[in-house]
C-alpha positions in Angstrom: -188.9 16.7 -122.4 -189.6 15.6 -126.1 -185.8 15.4 -126.7 -184.9 13.5 -123.8 -187.6 10.9 -124.4 -186.4 10.6 -128.0 -183.1 9.8 -126.9 -183.8 7.3 -124.1 -184.8 3.8 -124.2 -187.7 2.1 -122.3 -186.3 0.2 -119.2 -188.8 -2.5 -118.4 -189.3 -4.3 -121.6 -185.5 -4.0 -122.4 -184.7 -5.4 -119.0 -186.8 -8.5 -119.7 -185.2 -8.9 -123.2 -181.9 -8.6 -121.5 -182.8 -11.2 -119.0 -183.7 -13.5 -121.9 -180.4 -12.8 -123.6 -178.6 -13.6 -120.3 -180.4 -16.9 -120.0 -179.3 -18.0 -123.6 -175.7 -16.9 -122.9 -176.0 -18.9 -119.6 -177.0 -22.0 -121.7 -174.1 -21.8 -123.9 -171.6 -21.5 -121.0 -173.4 -24.3 -119.1 -173.1 -26.7 -122.1 -169.5 -25.8 -122.4 -169.0 -26.8 -118.7 -171.1 -30.2 -119.2 -174.2 -29.0 -117.3 -176.7 -29.7 -119.8 -179.6 -29.9 -117.8 -179.1 -26.4 -116.5 -178.4 -25.5 -120.2 -181.6 -26.8 -121.5 -183.6 -25.2 -118.6 -182.0 -21.8 -119.3 -183.3 -21.9 -122.9 -186.9 -22.4 -121.4 -186.4 -19.5 -119.1 -185.4 -17.4 -122.0 -188.7 -18.4 -123.7 -190.6 -17.2 -120.8 -188.7 -13.7 -120.7 -189.3 -13.4 -124.6 -193.0 -14.0 -124.0 -193.0 -11.4 -121.4 -191.1 -8.4 -122.9 -193.5 -8.1 -125.8 -196.6 -8.1 -123.7 -195.1 -5.7 -121.2 -194.2 -3.2 -123.9 -197.8 -3.4 -125.2 -199.5 -3.3 -122.0 -197.4 -0.2 -120.8 -197.2 1.3 -124.4 -193.5 1.4 -124.4 -193.0 -0.3 -127.8 -190.0 1.1 -129.9 -188.0 0.3 -132.9 -184.8 -0.2 -130.6 -187.0 -2.7 -128.4 -187.9 -4.8 -131.5 -184.3 -4.9 -133.1 -182.8 -5.7 -129.6 -185.6 -8.5 -129.1 -184.7 -10.0 -132.5 -180.8 -10.0 -131.7 -181.5 -11.6 -128.3 -183.7 -14.2 -129.8 -180.8 -15.0 -132.2 -178.7 -15.8 -129.5 -181.2 -17.6 -127.1 -183.1 -19.6 -129.7 -180.4 -19.8 -132.6 -176.9 -20.1 -131.3 -177.9 -21.5 -127.7 -179.9 -24.6 -128.6 -177.5 -25.4 -131.4 -174.3 -25.2 -129.2 -176.2 -27.1 -126.5 -177.0 -29.9 -128.8 -173.6 -29.9 -130.4 -171.8 -30.1 -127.1 -174.1 -32.8 -125.9 -174.3 -35.2 -128.8 -173.0 -33.9 -132.0 -169.3 -33.3 -131.4 -168.4 -36.9 -132.0 -169.9 -37.0 -135.4 -167.3 -34.5 -136.9 -168.4 -32.6 -139.8 -171.8 -34.0 -139.8 -172.3 -32.7 -136.3 -171.5 -29.1 -137.0 -173.3 -29.1 -140.2 -176.5 -30.1 -138.4 -175.9 -27.6 -135.8 -175.3 -24.9 -138.4 -178.4 -25.8 -140.4 -180.4 -24.9 -137.1 -178.4 -21.8 -136.7 -179.0 -20.6 -140.2 -182.6 -21.6 -140.0 -183.1 -19.4 -137.0 -181.5 -16.5 -138.6 -183.5 -16.8 -141.7 -186.8 -17.2 -139.6 -186.2 -14.1 -137.6 -185.1 -12.2 -140.8 -188.3 -13.2 -142.6 -190.5 -12.6 -139.6 -189.1 -9.0 -139.3 -189.9 -8.3 -142.9 -193.4 -9.5 -142.6 -194.5 -7.5 -139.7 -197.9 -6.0 -140.6 -198.1 -8.1 -143.7 -198.6 -11.7 -142.7 -201.7 -13.1 -141.2 -201.2 -12.6 -137.3 -203.4 -16.0 -136.6 -200.4 -18.2 -138.1 -196.8 -18.2 -138.1 -195.0 -19.0 -141.4 -192.6 -21.7 -140.5 -191.8 -23.0 -137.1 -191.2 -20.2 -134.7 -187.6 -20.0 -133.3 -188.7 -20.2 -129.6 -190.6 -23.5 -130.4 -187.8 -25.0 -132.4 -185.5 -24.2 -129.4 -187.9 -26.0 -127.1 -187.8 -28.9 -129.3 -184.0 -29.4 -129.4 -183.4 -28.4 -125.8 -186.2 -30.5 -124.7 -184.7 -33.4 -126.4 -181.3 -32.7 -124.6 -183.1 -32.3 -121.3 -184.9 -35.4 -121.7 -181.7 -37.4 -122.6 -180.1 -36.2 -119.4 -183.0 -37.0 -117.4 -182.8 -40.6 -118.5 -179.0 -40.9 -118.2 -178.6 -41.1 -121.9 -175.2 -40.2 -123.4 -175.9 -37.8 -126.2 -173.0 -39.2 -128.3 -174.4 -42.6 -128.4 -177.6 -41.4 -130.2 -175.6 -38.7 -132.2 -177.5 -39.3 -135.4 -180.9 -38.9 -133.8 -179.7 -35.6 -132.2 -178.3 -34.3 -135.8 -181.9 -35.4 -137.3 -183.8 -33.6 -134.7 -181.6 -30.5 -134.8 -181.5 -30.2 -138.5 -185.1 -30.8 -139.1 -186.0 -28.2 -136.4 -183.9 -25.8 -138.5 -185.6 -26.7 -141.7 -189.1 -26.3 -140.3 -188.3 -22.8 -139.2 -187.7 -21.8 -143.0 -190.5 -23.9 -144.3 -193.9 -22.5 -145.2 -196.0 -24.6 -143.0 -198.6 -22.7 -140.9 -198.5 -22.9 -137.2 -201.3 -21.5 -135.0 -199.9 -18.4 -133.2 -202.7 -18.4 -130.6 -202.7 -14.7 -130.8 -206.6 -14.7 -131.5 -207.1 -15.9 -127.9 -208.9 -13.5 -125.7 -206.9 -13.6 -122.6 -208.9 -11.0 -120.8 -212.3 -12.8 -121.4 -214.0 -14.9 -118.9 -213.7 -18.6 -118.8 -215.7 -21.4 -116.9 -214.5 -22.3 -113.3 -213.5 -25.8 -114.8 -210.8 -24.0 -117.1 -209.0 -23.0 -113.8 -209.1 -26.6 -112.7 -207.6 -27.9 -116.2 -204.8 -25.3 -115.9 -203.9 -26.6 -112.5 -203.9 -30.1 -113.7 -201.6 -29.1 -116.6 -199.0 -27.5 -114.2 -199.2 -30.6 -111.9 -198.5 -32.9 -115.1 -195.6 -30.6 -116.3 -194.2 -30.5 -112.8 -194.0 -34.2 -112.5 -192.2 -35.0 -115.7 -191.2 -31.6 -117.1 -188.7 -32.7 -119.5 -190.8 -35.6 -121.0 -194.0 -33.4 -121.0 -192.4 -30.3 -122.5 -190.6 -32.1 -125.4 -193.9 -34.1 -126.3 -195.8 -30.9 -126.3 -193.5 -29.1 -128.5 -192.6 -31.9 -130.7 -196.5 -32.4 -131.4 -196.6 -28.7 -132.1 -193.7 -29.0 -134.5 -195.5 -31.9 -136.4 -198.6 -30.0 -136.4 -197.6 -27.5 -139.2 -196.7 -30.4 -141.9 -199.8 -32.4 -140.8 -202.3 -29.6 -141.1 -200.7 -28.4 -144.4 -201.1 -31.9 -146.1 -204.7 -32.2 -144.6 -205.9 -28.8 -145.8 -204.3 -28.5 -149.2 -205.8 -30.6 -152.0 -202.5 -30.6 -154.2 -199.5 -29.8 -152.1 -196.9 -27.8 -154.2 -193.4 -26.7 -153.6 -194.5 -23.2 -152.4 -196.8 -24.8 -149.7 -193.4 -26.3 -148.2 -190.7 -23.8 -148.9 -190.3 -20.7 -150.9 -191.7 -17.0 -151.0 -195.4 -17.0 -150.3 -195.5 -13.4 -149.5 -194.6 -11.1 -152.4 -191.9 -8.5 -152.1 -193.6 -4.9 -151.6 -191.3 -3.5 -154.2 -192.2 -6.2 -156.8 -196.1 -5.8 -156.0 -195.7 -1.9 -156.4 -193.6 -2.5 -159.7 -196.1 -4.9 -161.1 -199.1 -2.7 -160.0 -197.6 0.3 -161.9 -196.9 -1.9 -164.9 -200.5 -3.3 -164.9 -201.9 0.2 -164.6 -199.8 1.6 -167.4 -200.7 -1.3 -169.7 -204.4 -0.6 -168.9 -204.1 3.0 -169.4 -202.4 2.2 -172.8 -205.4 -0.1 -173.8 -207.9 2.5 -172.8 -206.2 5.1 -175.0 -205.8 2.8 -177.8 -209.7 2.0 -177.7 -210.4 5.8 -177.5 -208.4 6.3 -180.6 -210.2 3.6 -182.5 -213.6 4.9 -181.5 -212.5 8.5 -182.7 -211.4 7.0 -186.1 -214.8 5.2 -186.5 -216.6 8.4 -185.4 -214.8 10.4 -188.0 -215.5 7.9 -190.7 -219.1 7.7 -189.8 -219.2 11.7 -190.0 -217.7 11.6 -193.3 
């Protein structure tokens, strides 16, 4: 029983991850066929599956290392490659090298963001994300494409704006700006009845203009990180914007060992001096 459980994989959470991966792949194929609205919507559908797979795994106690790695690979496709290619096919292709460079910045930012997140599991503060999360960045880029299609805007006519939004979204992912993760919210607690009415109102607003509302919401969320950083930090340094804030575990261990050895050496030296003084006193 133990042997078979060790060799198998959990079906339900990985099935949801596969659905998210398929949505990202579908977004890429749809953009290649010129169906940009369907491509943008598919990225948002992938976000839903991405939010479900982890929660389902925790609820059903089916977390696994395989599931975590598979989820990371699926996120790279759905929130890394897919939004960049959708944006490129819609409004960056006519810019030449500038267009694919902006798309590559986004892809590289998503890859680095996911790699950093995986190495900081259990270390970073769960209340905040370090840098813009890749699903939120994908929502900004895909939401802008969806909004453009909704208002009959030709992406190539605003190629520079598309490049700016795509490139900035990629850079925000590798920044040190703090974004609220909303993980401290107690979803199991009781709320006033009026809260249900507010949620229904939000659904109605989103349903009337989904492209516009979703883009505005995620664009404001993307801007919240830099704004909060500049408001809360007295003197903004380079490490507040980009760079390593969480020290490497090996480095911390090495420094701690060196500090311990140095303290021990100083203590031994002080003991030797004290013994010499005691000997002189006795003589």
